[in-house]
Biopython code that builds the backbone (N, CA, C, O; Angstrom):
import numpy as np
from Bio.PDB.StructureBuilder import StructureBuilder

atoms = [
    (1, "UNK", "N", (87.094, 106.151, 91.519)),
    (1, "UNK", "CA", (87.187, 107.594, 91.463)),
    (1, "UNK", "C", (88.601, 107.982, 91.037)),
    (1, "UNK", "O", (89.572, 107.393, 91.513)),
    (2, "UNK", "N", (88.725, 108.949, 90.161)),
    (2, "UNK", "CA", (90.011, 109.428, 89.669)),
    (2, "UNK", "C", (90.521, 110.549, 90.575)),
    (2, "UNK", "O", (89.778, 111.464, 90.929)),
    (3, "UNK", "N", (91.786, 110.462, 90.938)),
    (3, "UNK", "CA", (92.404, 111.509, 91.749)),
    (3, "UNK", "C", (92.540, 112.785, 90.929)),
    (3, "UNK", "O", (92.854, 112.724, 89.740)),
    (4, "UNK", "N", (92.311, 113.918, 91.537)),
    (4, "UNK", "CA", (92.500, 115.202, 90.864)),
    (4, "UNK", "C", (93.745, 115.922, 91.391)),
    (4, "UNK", "O", (93.937, 117.109, 91.126)),
    (5, "UNK", "N", (94.576, 115.212, 92.127)),
    (5, "UNK", "CA", (95.811, 115.769, 92.650)),
    (5, "UNK", "C", (96.682, 116.237, 91.492)),
    (5, "UNK", "O", (96.972, 115.457, 90.584)),
    (6, "UNK", "N", (97.098, 117.485, 91.511)),
    (6, "UNK", "CA", (97.886, 118.063, 90.421)),
    (6, "UNK", "C", (99.383, 117.993, 90.732)),
    (6, "UNK", "O", (100.109, 118.972, 90.554)),
    (7, "UNK", "N", (99.829, 116.843, 91.190)),
    (7, "UNK", "CA", (101.225, 116.593, 91.548)),
    (7, "UNK", "C", (101.409, 115.082, 91.594)),
    (7, "UNK", "O", (100.421, 114.348, 91.582)),
    (8, "UNK", "N", (102.645, 114.601, 91.647)),
    (8, "UNK", "CA", (102.835, 113.151, 91.803)),
    (8, "UNK", "C", (102.170, 112.656, 93.085)),
    (8, "UNK", "O", (102.108, 113.379, 94.079)),
    (9, "UNK", "N", (101.679, 111.433, 93.056)),
    (9, "UNK", "CA", (101.080, 110.859, 94.262)),
    (9, "UNK", "C", (102.140, 110.744, 95.358)),
    (9, "UNK", "O", (101.881, 111.060, 96.519)),
    (10, "UNK", "N", (103.340, 110.287, 94.975)),
    (10, "UNK", "CA", (104.465, 110.221, 95.912)),
    (10, "UNK", "C", (105.637, 110.958, 95.286)),
    (10, "UNK", "O", (106.053, 110.624, 94.176)),
    (11, "UNK", "N", (106.179, 111.955, 95.980)),
    (11, "UNK", "CA", (107.333, 112.717, 95.495)),
    (11, "UNK", "C", (108.482, 112.540, 96.478)),
    (11, "UNK", "O", (108.422, 113.010, 97.614)),
    (12, "UNK", "N", (109.521, 111.861, 96.029)),
    (12, "UNK", "CA", (110.724, 111.691, 96.837)),
    (12, "UNK", "C", (111.740, 112.717, 96.345)),
    (12, "UNK", "O", (112.607, 112.399, 95.531)),
    (13, "UNK", "N", (111.634, 113.920, 96.831)),
    (13, "UNK", "CA", (112.503, 115.015, 96.402)),
    (13, "UNK", "C", (113.608, 115.216, 97.426)),
    (13, "UNK", "O", (113.355, 115.617, 98.562)),
    (14, "UNK", "N", (114.843, 114.931, 97.007)),
    (14, "UNK", "CA", (115.977, 115.078, 97.902)),
    (14, "UNK", "C", (116.050, 114.014, 98.986)),
    (14, "UNK", "O", (116.777, 114.179, 99.966)),
    (15, "UNK", "N", (115.314, 112.937, 98.824)),
    (15, "UNK", "CA", (115.252, 111.862, 99.815)),
    (15, "UNK", "C", (116.316, 110.814, 99.491)),
    (15, "UNK", "O", (116.575, 110.544, 98.318)),
    (16, "UNK", "N", (116.931, 110.224, 100.507)),
    (16, "UNK", "CA", (117.910, 109.160, 100.310)),
    (16, "UNK", "C", (117.586, 107.958, 101.190)),
    (16, "UNK", "O", (117.026, 108.097, 102.277)),
    (17, "UNK", "N", (117.949, 106.779, 100.700)),
    (17, "UNK", "CA", (117.824, 105.517, 101.424)),
    (17, "UNK", "C", (116.383, 105.209, 101.837)),
    (17, "UNK", "O", (116.122, 104.807, 102.971)),
    (18, "UNK", "N", (115.458, 105.404, 100.904)),
    (18, "UNK", "CA", (114.038, 105.123, 101.144)),
    (18, "UNK", "C", (113.619, 103.936, 100.265)),
    (18, "UNK", "O", (114.027, 103.850, 99.107)),
    (19, "UNK", "N", (112.810, 103.028, 100.809)),
    (19, "UNK", "CA", (112.297, 101.892, 100.050)),
    (19, "UNK", "C", (110.776, 101.952, 100.038)),
    (19, "UNK", "O", (110.142, 102.044, 101.089)),
    (20, "UNK", "N", (110.194, 101.898, 98.838)),
    (20, "UNK", "CA", (108.743, 101.768, 98.676)),
    (20, "UNK", "C", (108.512, 100.368, 98.124)),
    (20, "UNK", "O", (108.965, 100.061, 97.021)),
    (21, "UNK", "N", (107.824, 99.524, 98.861)),
    (21, "UNK", "CA", (107.664, 98.131, 98.462)),
    (21, "UNK", "C", (106.198, 97.711, 98.549)),
    (21, "UNK", "O", (105.519, 97.965, 99.544)),
    (22, "UNK", "N", (105.729, 97.062, 97.484)),
    (22, "UNK", "CA", (104.410, 96.445, 97.495)),
    (22, "UNK", "C", (103.237, 97.406, 97.423)),
    (22, "UNK", "O", (102.122, 97.034, 97.789)),
    (23, "UNK", "N", (103.453, 98.617, 96.966)),
    (23, "UNK", "CA", (102.358, 99.581, 96.854)),
    (23, "UNK", "C", (101.566, 99.362, 95.567)),
    (23, "UNK", "O", (102.107, 98.885, 94.569)),
    (24, "UNK", "N", (100.298, 99.710, 95.597)),
    (24, "UNK", "CA", (99.481, 99.761, 94.390)),
    (24, "UNK", "C", (99.026, 101.206, 94.242)),
    (24, "UNK", "O", (98.339, 101.747, 95.108)),
    (25, "UNK", "N", (99.417, 101.819, 93.139)),
    (25, "UNK", "CA", (99.012, 103.201, 92.860)),
    (25, "UNK", "C", (98.295, 103.186, 91.527)),
    (25, "UNK", "O", (98.850, 102.749, 90.519)),
    (26, "UNK", "N", (97.070, 103.662, 91.521)),
    (26, "UNK", "CA", (96.294, 103.628, 90.289)),
    (26, "UNK", "C", (95.327, 104.799, 90.202)),
    (26, "UNK", "O", (94.977, 105.424, 91.204)),
    (27, "UNK", "N", (94.913, 105.070, 88.993)),
    (27, "UNK", "CA", (93.895, 106.062, 88.678)),
    (27, "UNK", "C", (94.249, 107.441, 89.227)),
    (27, "UNK", "O", (93.472, 108.045, 89.967)),
    (28, "UNK", "N", (95.423, 107.927, 88.858)),
    (28, "UNK", "CA", (95.821, 109.279, 89.222)),
    (28, "UNK", "C", (95.984, 110.087, 87.930)),
    (28, "UNK", "O", (96.269, 109.522, 86.874)),
    (29, "UNK", "N", (95.805, 111.382, 88.012)),
    (29, "UNK", "CA", (95.843, 112.187, 86.781)),
    (29, "UNK", "C", (97.249, 112.690, 86.453)),
    (29, "UNK", "O", (97.455, 113.222, 85.362)),
    (30, "UNK", "N", (98.196, 112.546, 87.330)),
    (30, "UNK", "CA", (99.576, 112.976, 87.087)),
    (30, "UNK", "C", (100.501, 111.768, 87.138)),
    (30, "UNK", "O", (100.105, 110.671, 86.745)),
    (31, "UNK", "N", (101.720, 111.952, 87.615)),
    (31, "UNK", "CA", (102.674, 110.858, 87.791)),
    (31, "UNK", "C", (102.351, 110.110, 89.076)),
    (31, "UNK", "O", (101.834, 110.690, 90.032)),
    (32, "UNK", "N", (102.658, 108.830, 89.088)),
    (32, "UNK", "CA", (102.446, 108.069, 90.316)),
    (32, "UNK", "C", (103.575, 108.345, 91.313)),
    (32, "UNK", "O", (103.320, 108.726, 92.455)),
    (33, "UNK", "N", (104.829, 108.149, 90.873)),
    (33, "UNK", "CA", (105.977, 108.338, 91.765)),
    (33, "UNK", "C", (107.051, 109.143, 91.042)),
    (33, "UNK", "O", (107.367, 108.877, 89.882)),
    (34, "UNK", "N", (107.607, 110.132, 91.743)),
    (34, "UNK", "CA", (108.742, 110.892, 91.210)),
    (34, "UNK", "C", (109.876, 110.860, 92.219)),
    (34, "UNK", "O", (109.689, 111.181, 93.392)),
    (35, "UNK", "N", (111.068, 110.466, 91.745)),
    (35, "UNK", "CA", (112.286, 110.553, 92.563)),
    (35, "UNK", "C", (113.149, 111.632, 91.931)),
    (35, "UNK", "O", (113.526, 111.533, 90.763)),
    (36, "UNK", "N", (113.455, 112.650, 92.698)),
    (36, "UNK", "CA", (114.260, 113.757, 92.179)),
    (36, "UNK", "C", (115.332, 114.082, 93.206)),
    (36, "UNK", "O", (115.033, 114.403, 94.356)),
    (37, "UNK", "N", (116.589, 113.992, 92.773)),
    (37, "UNK", "CA", (117.689, 114.209, 93.711)),
    (37, "UNK", "C", (117.831, 113.019, 94.638)),
    (37, "UNK", "O", (117.274, 111.952, 94.382)),
    (38, "UNK", "N", (118.566, 113.203, 95.696)),
    (38, "UNK", "CA", (118.756, 112.128, 96.662)),
    (38, "UNK", "C", (119.592, 110.995, 96.101)),
    (38, "UNK", "O", (120.174, 111.113, 95.023)),
    (39, "UNK", "N", (119.650, 109.891, 96.842)),
    (39, "UNK", "CA", (120.448, 108.746, 96.420)),
    (39, "UNK", "C", (119.958, 107.464, 97.084)),
    (39, "UNK", "O", (119.391, 107.483, 98.176)),
    (40, "UNK", "N", (120.189, 106.366, 96.402)),
    (40, "UNK", "CA", (119.947, 105.023, 96.929)),
    (40, "UNK", "C", (118.499, 104.790, 97.359)),
    (40, "UNK", "O", (118.250, 104.197, 98.409)),
    (41, "UNK", "N", (117.547, 105.253, 96.555)),
    (41, "UNK", "CA", (116.138, 104.953, 96.814)),
    (41, "UNK", "C", (115.734, 103.751, 95.980)),
    (41, "UNK", "O", (116.318, 103.501, 94.925)),
    (42, "UNK", "N", (114.736, 103.002, 96.444)),
    (42, "UNK", "CA", (114.292, 101.817, 95.718)),
    (42, "UNK", "C", (112.770, 101.754, 95.686)),
    (42, "UNK", "O", (112.095, 101.956, 96.695)),
    (43, "UNK", "N", (112.254, 101.468, 94.498)),
    (43, "UNK", "CA", (110.831, 101.166, 94.332)),
    (43, "UNK", "C", (110.790, 99.708, 93.915)),
    (43, "UNK", "O", (111.314, 99.356, 92.858)),
    (44, "UNK", "N", (110.176, 98.850, 94.728)),
    (44, "UNK", "CA", (110.232, 97.411, 94.491)),
    (44, "UNK", "C", (108.849, 96.781, 94.597)),
    (44, "UNK", "O", (108.064, 97.111, 95.486)),
    (45, "UNK", "N", (108.570, 95.876, 93.681)),
    (45, "UNK", "CA", (107.352, 95.062, 93.717)),
    (45, "UNK", "C", (106.082, 95.899, 93.843)),
    (45, "UNK", "O", (105.144, 95.508, 94.538)),
    (46, "UNK", "N", (106.053, 97.040, 93.177)),
    (46, "UNK", "CA", (104.874, 97.900, 93.188)),
    (46, "UNK", "C", (104.074, 97.715, 91.896)),
    (46, "UNK", "O", (104.628, 97.340, 90.862)),
    (47, "UNK", "N", (102.790, 97.977, 91.964)),
    (47, "UNK", "CA", (101.930, 97.979, 90.785)),
    (47, "UNK", "C", (101.480, 99.406, 90.550)),
    (47, "UNK", "O", (100.905, 100.046, 91.430)),
    (48, "UNK", "N", (101.749, 99.896, 89.350)),
    (48, "UNK", "CA", (101.365, 101.267, 88.992)),
    (48, "UNK", "C", (100.611, 101.189, 87.680)),
    (48, "UNK", "O", (101.134, 100.702, 86.678)),
    (49, "UNK", "N", (99.367, 101.676, 87.692)),
    (49, "UNK", "CA", (98.530, 101.542, 86.500)),
    (49, "UNK", "C", (97.532, 102.692, 86.404)),
    (49, "UNK", "O", (97.191, 103.343, 87.391)),
    (50, "UNK", "N", (97.086, 102.909, 85.185)),
    (50, "UNK", "CA", (96.049, 103.908, 84.905)),
    (50, "UNK", "C", (96.422, 105.300, 85.395)),
    (50, "UNK", "O", (95.650, 105.950, 86.101)),
    (51, "UNK", "N", (97.613, 105.750, 85.012)),
    (51, "UNK", "CA", (98.044, 107.098, 85.375)),
    (51, "UNK", "C", (97.784, 108.044, 84.211)),
    (51, "UNK", "O", (97.741, 107.619, 83.056)),
    (52, "UNK", "N", (97.613, 109.307, 84.512)),
    (52, "UNK", "CA", (97.419, 110.300, 83.463)),
    (52, "UNK", "C", (98.714, 110.621, 82.742)),
    (52, "UNK", "O", (98.709, 110.900, 81.543)),
    (53, "UNK", "N", (99.826, 110.583, 83.468)),
    (53, "UNK", "CA", (101.133, 110.859, 82.876)),
    (53, "UNK", "C", (102.033, 109.644, 83.069)),
    (53, "UNK", "O", (101.611, 108.519, 82.802)),
    (54, "UNK", "N", (103.247, 109.848, 83.523)),
    (54, "UNK", "CA", (104.219, 108.767, 83.681)),
    (54, "UNK", "C", (103.930, 107.930, 84.924)),
    (54, "UNK", "O", (103.377, 108.417, 85.910)),
    (55, "UNK", "N", (104.321, 106.658, 84.848)),
    (55, "UNK", "CA", (104.198, 105.816, 86.026)),
    (55, "UNK", "C", (105.230, 106.183, 87.073)),
    (55, "UNK", "O", (104.882, 106.567, 88.189)),
    (56, "UNK", "N", (106.512, 106.065, 86.710)),
    (56, "UNK", "CA", (107.618, 106.391, 87.605)),
    (56, "UNK", "C", (108.580, 107.306, 86.865)),
    (56, "UNK", "O", (108.935, 107.043, 85.716)),
    (57, "UNK", "N", (108.999, 108.376, 87.519)),
    (57, "UNK", "CA", (109.972, 109.301, 86.949)),
    (57, "UNK", "C", (111.164, 109.366, 87.891)),
    (57, "UNK", "O", (111.016, 109.613, 89.088)),
    (58, "UNK", "N", (112.358, 109.139, 87.329)),
    (58, "UNK", "CA", (113.599, 109.248, 88.095)),
    (58, "UNK", "C", (114.394, 110.380, 87.464)),
    (58, "UNK", "O", (114.810, 110.282, 86.310)),
    (59, "UNK", "N", (114.607, 111.454, 88.216)),
    (59, "UNK", "CA", (115.343, 112.619, 87.712)),
    (59, "UNK", "C", (116.464, 112.965, 88.683)),
    (59, "UNK", "O", (116.254, 113.041, 89.894)),
    (60, "UNK", "N", (117.629, 113.169, 88.146)),
    (60, "UNK", "CA", (118.777, 113.545, 88.960)),
    (60, "UNK", "C", (119.027, 112.508, 90.046)),
    (60, "UNK", "O", (118.495, 111.400, 89.985)),
    (61, "UNK", "N", (119.814, 112.855, 91.011)),
    (61, "UNK", "CA", (120.137, 111.906, 92.068)),
    (61, "UNK", "C", (121.071, 110.815, 91.573)),
    (61, "UNK", "O", (121.599, 110.898, 90.464)),
    (62, "UNK", "N", (121.272, 109.794, 92.396)),
    (62, "UNK", "CA", (122.165, 108.706, 92.010)),
    (62, "UNK", "C", (121.771, 107.393, 92.665)),
    (62, "UNK", "O", (121.250, 107.364, 93.780)),
    (63, "UNK", "N", (122.027, 106.329, 91.961)),
    (63, "UNK", "CA", (121.845, 104.958, 92.427)),
    (63, "UNK", "C", (120.425, 104.645, 92.907)),
    (63, "UNK", "O", (120.232, 103.992, 93.932)),
    (64, "UNK", "N", (119.446, 105.120, 92.153)),
    (64, "UNK", "CA", (118.057, 104.757, 92.425)),
    (64, "UNK", "C", (117.741, 103.444, 91.717)),
    (64, "UNK", "O", (118.346, 103.136, 90.690)),
    (65, "UNK", "N", (116.799, 102.667, 92.253)),
    (65, "UNK", "CA", (116.401, 101.407, 91.637)),
    (65, "UNK", "C", (114.887, 101.335, 91.505)),
    (65, "UNK", "O", (114.149, 101.754, 92.397)),
    (66, "UNK", "N", (114.440, 100.799, 90.380)),
    (66, "UNK", "CA", (113.042, 100.443, 90.172)),
    (66, "UNK", "C", (113.086, 98.971, 89.798)),
    (66, "UNK", "O", (113.533, 98.623, 88.705)),
    (67, "UNK", "N", (112.624, 98.094, 90.700)),
    (67, "UNK", "CA", (112.850, 96.663, 90.567)),
    (67, "UNK", "C", (111.548, 95.875, 90.688)),
    (67, "UNK", "O", (110.774, 96.079, 91.623)),
    (68, "UNK", "N", (111.314, 94.977, 89.738)),
    (68, "UNK", "CA", (110.208, 94.015, 89.794)),
    (68, "UNK", "C", (108.846, 94.666, 89.993)),
    (68, "UNK", "O", (108.012, 94.152, 90.738)),
    (69, "UNK", "N", (108.622, 95.783, 89.338)),
    (69, "UNK", "CA", (107.330, 96.469, 89.406)),
    (69, "UNK", "C", (106.493, 96.145, 88.166)),
    (69, "UNK", "O", (107.036, 95.781, 87.122)),
    (70, "UNK", "N", (105.186, 96.276, 88.286)),
    (70, "UNK", "CA", (104.290, 96.159, 87.144)),
    (70, "UNK", "C", (103.823, 97.561, 86.788)),
    (70, "UNK", "O", (103.155, 98.214, 87.590)),
    (71, "UNK", "N", (104.165, 98.026, 85.598)),
    (71, "UNK", "CA", (103.764, 99.347, 85.125)),
    (71, "UNK", "C", (102.935, 99.142, 83.862)),
    (71, "UNK", "O", (103.430, 98.611, 82.869)),
    (72, "UNK", "N", (101.693, 99.557, 83.901)),
    (72, "UNK", "CA", (100.889, 99.410, 82.692)),
    (72, "UNK", "C", (99.763, 100.430, 82.621)),
    (72, "UNK", "O", (99.347, 101.009, 83.624)),
    (73, "UNK", "N", (99.292, 100.628, 81.408)),
    (73, "UNK", "CA", (98.204, 101.562, 81.113)),
    (73, "UNK", "C", (98.491, 102.957, 81.657)),
    (73, "UNK", "O", (97.659, 103.559, 82.335)),
    (74, "UNK", "N", (99.683, 103.456, 81.347)),
    (74, "UNK", "CA", (100.050, 104.813, 81.747)),
    (74, "UNK", "C", (99.798, 105.762, 80.587)),
    (74, "UNK", "O", (99.834, 105.358, 79.425)),
    (75, "UNK", "N", (99.544, 107.014, 80.903)),
    (75, "UNK", "CA", (99.257, 108.003, 79.867)),
    (75, "UNK", "C", (100.470, 108.363, 79.043)),
    (75, "UNK", "O", (100.338, 108.688, 77.863)),
    (76, "UNK", "N", (101.652, 108.314, 79.637)),
    (76, "UNK", "CA", (102.888, 108.584, 78.914)),
    (76, "UNK", "C", (103.826, 107.408, 79.145)),
    (76, "UNK", "O", (103.441, 106.266, 78.895)),
    (77, "UNK", "N", (105.028, 107.648, 79.609)),
    (77, "UNK", "CA", (105.991, 106.566, 79.816)),
    (77, "UNK", "C", (105.653, 105.767, 81.071)),
    (77, "UNK", "O", (105.178, 106.322, 82.061)),
    (78, "UNK", "N", (105.898, 104.480, 81.021)),
    (78, "UNK", "CA", (105.773, 103.673, 82.223)),
    (78, "UNK", "C", (106.880, 104.031, 83.197)),
    (78, "UNK", "O", (106.644, 104.196, 84.394)),
    (79, "UNK", "N", (108.104, 104.151, 82.664)),
    (79, "UNK", "CA", (109.272, 104.516, 83.449)),
    (79, "UNK", "C", (110.075, 105.530, 82.657)),
    (79, "UNK", "O", (110.471, 105.263, 81.522)),
    (80, "UNK", "N", (110.316, 106.688, 83.245)),
    (80, "UNK", "CA", (111.128, 107.719, 82.589)),
    (80, "UNK", "C", (112.348, 108.002, 83.450)),
    (80, "UNK", "O", (112.228, 108.363, 84.620)),
    (81, "UNK", "N", (113.523, 107.833, 82.857)),
    (81, "UNK", "CA", (114.771, 108.083, 83.574)),
    (81, "UNK", "C", (115.477, 109.230, 82.878)),
    (81, "UNK", "O", (115.716, 109.181, 81.672)),
    (82, "UNK", "N", (115.809, 110.262, 83.637)),
    (82, "UNK", "CA", (116.498, 111.402, 83.055)),
    (82, "UNK", "C", (117.463, 112.017, 84.043)),
    (82, "UNK", "O", (117.058, 112.458, 85.118)),
    (83, "UNK", "N", (118.731, 112.052, 83.689)),
    (83, "UNK", "CA", (119.712, 112.747, 84.504)),
    (83, "UNK", "C", (120.198, 112.000, 85.721)),
    (83, "UNK", "O", (121.053, 112.515, 86.443)),
    (84, "UNK", "N", (119.690, 110.802, 85.985)),
    (84, "UNK", "CA", (120.121, 110.060, 87.164)),
    (84, "UNK", "C", (121.443, 109.361, 86.882)),
    (84, "UNK", "O", (121.623, 108.780, 85.811)),
    (85, "UNK", "N", (122.362, 109.412, 87.827)),
    (85, "UNK", "CA", (123.645, 108.724, 87.700)),
    (85, "UNK", "C", (123.536, 107.368, 88.386)),
    (85, "UNK", "O", (123.197, 107.284, 89.567)),
    (86, "UNK", "N", (123.823, 106.326, 87.650)),
    (86, "UNK", "CA", (123.779, 104.992, 88.236)),
    (86, "UNK", "C", (122.376, 104.477, 88.459)),
    (86, "UNK", "O", (122.185, 103.568, 89.267)),
    (87, "UNK", "N", (121.384, 105.024, 87.772)),
    (87, "UNK", "CA", (120.011, 104.550, 87.950)),
    (87, "UNK", "C", (119.888, 103.138, 87.406)),
    (87, "UNK", "O", (120.451, 102.817, 86.359)),
    (88, "UNK", "N", (119.158, 102.302, 88.111)),
    (88, "UNK", "CA", (118.994, 100.905, 87.712)),
    (88, "UNK", "C", (117.504, 100.619, 87.605)),
    (88, "UNK", "O", (116.730, 100.927, 88.511)),
    (89, "UNK", "N", (117.124, 100.040, 86.507)),
    (89, "UNK", "CA", (115.751, 99.573, 86.351)),
    (89, "UNK", "C", (115.859, 98.135, 85.887)),
    (89, "UNK", "O", (116.333, 97.880, 84.780)),
    (90, "UNK", "N", (115.436, 97.201, 86.699)),
    (90, "UNK", "CA", (115.684, 95.816, 86.307)),
    (90, "UNK", "C", (114.595, 94.865, 86.755)),
    (90, "UNK", "O", (113.833, 95.128, 87.685)),
    (91, "UNK", "N", (114.559, 93.775, 86.069)),
    (91, "UNK", "CA", (113.732, 92.634, 86.431)),
    (91, "UNK", "C", (114.667, 91.435, 86.367)),
    (91, "UNK", "O", (114.357, 90.423, 85.738)),
    (92, "UNK", "N", (115.812, 91.561, 87.023)),
    (92, "UNK", "CA", (116.819, 90.531, 86.970)),
    (92, "UNK", "C", (117.643, 90.592, 85.699)),
    (92, "UNK", "O", (118.350, 89.640, 85.369)),
    (93, "UNK", "N", (117.559, 91.701, 84.984)),
    (93, "UNK", "CA", (118.333, 91.880, 83.759)),
    (93, "UNK", "C", (118.986, 93.243, 83.796)),
    (93, "UNK", "O", (118.577, 94.106, 84.572)),
    (94, "UNK", "N", (119.985, 93.446, 82.977)),
    (94, "UNK", "CA", (120.733, 94.696, 83.002)),
    (94, "UNK", "C", (120.535, 95.567, 81.778)),
    (94, "UNK", "O", (120.952, 96.725, 81.788)),
    (95, "UNK", "N", (119.919, 95.062, 80.733)),
    (95, "UNK", "CA", (119.820, 95.818, 79.491)),
    (95, "UNK", "C", (118.462, 96.497, 79.379)),
    (95, "UNK", "O", (117.426, 95.844, 79.506)),
    (96, "UNK", "N", (118.465, 97.789, 79.146)),
    (96, "UNK", "CA", (117.217, 98.526, 79.024)),
    (96, "UNK", "C", (116.397, 98.068, 77.833)),
    (96, "UNK", "O", (115.168, 98.103, 77.890)),
    (97, "UNK", "N", (117.046, 97.635, 76.748)),
    (97, "UNK", "CA", (116.310, 97.162, 75.574)),
    (97, "UNK", "C", (115.466, 95.949, 75.925)),
    (97, "UNK", "O", (114.302, 95.868, 75.533)),
    (98, "UNK", "N", (116.041, 95.007, 76.660)),
    (98, "UNK", "CA", (115.275, 93.842, 77.091)),
    (98, "UNK", "C", (114.211, 94.244, 78.094)),
    (98, "UNK", "O", (113.112, 93.689, 78.105)),
    (99, "UNK", "N", (114.538, 95.198, 78.922)),
    (99, "UNK", "CA", (113.623, 95.683, 79.938)),
    (99, "UNK", "C", (112.318, 96.186, 79.325)),
    (99, "UNK", "O", (111.246, 95.986, 79.895)),
    (100, "UNK", "N", (112.404, 96.826, 78.185)),
    (100, "UNK", "CA", (111.225, 97.384, 77.552)),
    (100, "UNK", "C", (110.178, 96.313, 77.267)),
    (100, "UNK", "O", (108.982, 96.605, 77.284)),
    (101, "UNK", "N", (110.604, 95.088, 77.008)),
    (101, "UNK", "CA", (109.663, 94.020, 76.701)),
    (101, "UNK", "C", (109.189, 93.260, 77.928)),
    (101, "UNK", "O", (108.057, 92.775, 77.949)),
    (102, "UNK", "N", (110.017, 93.147, 78.937)),
    (102, "UNK", "CA", (109.654, 92.366, 80.112)),
    (102, "UNK", "C", (109.015, 93.200, 81.212)),
    (102, "UNK", "O", (108.225, 92.683, 82.002)),
    (103, "UNK", "N", (109.342, 94.464, 81.269)),
    (103, "UNK", "CA", (109.007, 95.284, 82.430)),
    (103, "UNK", "C", (107.885, 96.264, 82.158)),
    (103, "UNK", "O", (106.967, 96.402, 82.966)),
    (104, "UNK", "N", (107.951, 96.931, 81.048)),
    (104, "UNK", "CA", (106.931, 97.912, 80.700)),
    (104, "UNK", "C", (105.850, 97.200, 79.902)),
    (104, "UNK", "O", (106.126, 96.635, 78.843)),
    (105, "UNK", "N", (104.644, 97.224, 80.396)),
    (105, "UNK", "CA", (103.578, 96.437, 79.791)),
    (105, "UNK", "C", (102.663, 97.298, 78.929)),
    (105, "UNK", "O", (103.001, 98.427, 78.576)),
    (106, "UNK", "N", (101.522, 96.756, 78.605)),
    (106, "UNK", "CA", (100.600, 97.377, 77.653)),
    (106, "UNK", "C", (100.262, 98.819, 78.020)),
    (106, "UNK", "O", (100.173, 99.181, 79.193)),
    (107, "UNK", "N", (100.083, 99.605, 77.006)),
    (107, "UNK", "CA", (99.656, 100.990, 77.197)),
    (107, "UNK", "C", (100.728, 101.940, 77.633)),
    (107, "UNK", "O", (100.427, 103.096, 77.933)),
    (108, "UNK", "N", (101.988, 101.505, 77.683)),
    (108, "UNK", "CA", (103.084, 102.373, 78.111)),
    (108, "UNK", "C", (104.002, 102.638, 76.951)),
    (108, "UNK", "O", (104.102, 101.838, 76.020)),
    (109, "UNK", "N", (104.665, 103.757, 77.012)),
    (109, "UNK", "CA", (105.701, 104.078, 76.036)),
    (109, "UNK", "C", (107.021, 104.025, 76.744)),
    (109, "UNK", "O", (107.115, 104.390, 77.916)),
    (110, "UNK", "N", (108.052, 103.573, 76.048)),
    (110, "UNK", "CA", (109.374, 103.463, 76.652)),
    (110, "UNK", "C", (110.170, 104.682, 76.359)),
    (110, "UNK", "O", (111.321, 104.785, 76.783)),
]
sb = StructureBuilder()
sb.init_structure("model")
sb.init_model(0)
sb.init_chain("A")
sb.init_seg("    ")
for serial, (resi, resn, name, xyz) in enumerate(atoms, 1):
    if name == "N":
        sb.init_residue(resn, " ", resi, " ")
    sb.init_atom(name, np.array(xyz, "f"), 0.0, 1.0, " ", f" {name:<3s}", serial, name[0])
structure = sb.get_structure()
């Protein structure tokens, strides 16, 4: 069944020092996870697939991490980073260009 929620499944708005680990989020019509504001949040080892829009969105805030997640078959970007200071998205690598091939999988746009 497809979710009809007209908002991100998880919205970390103004939240700091939160860790989301090992979640599976799938078949939603909007974004799976949005981090907006706050600082030092981490999304780790999560699987996000079959979203209507972006898999993970990081906006504003500082020092957020998206680490070792599987993002695939998203309607728009697998991972969208905008305005975050010190945002890190890695799979044991530091370069976003390499990240696009190792981290963002089929059906996603970088």
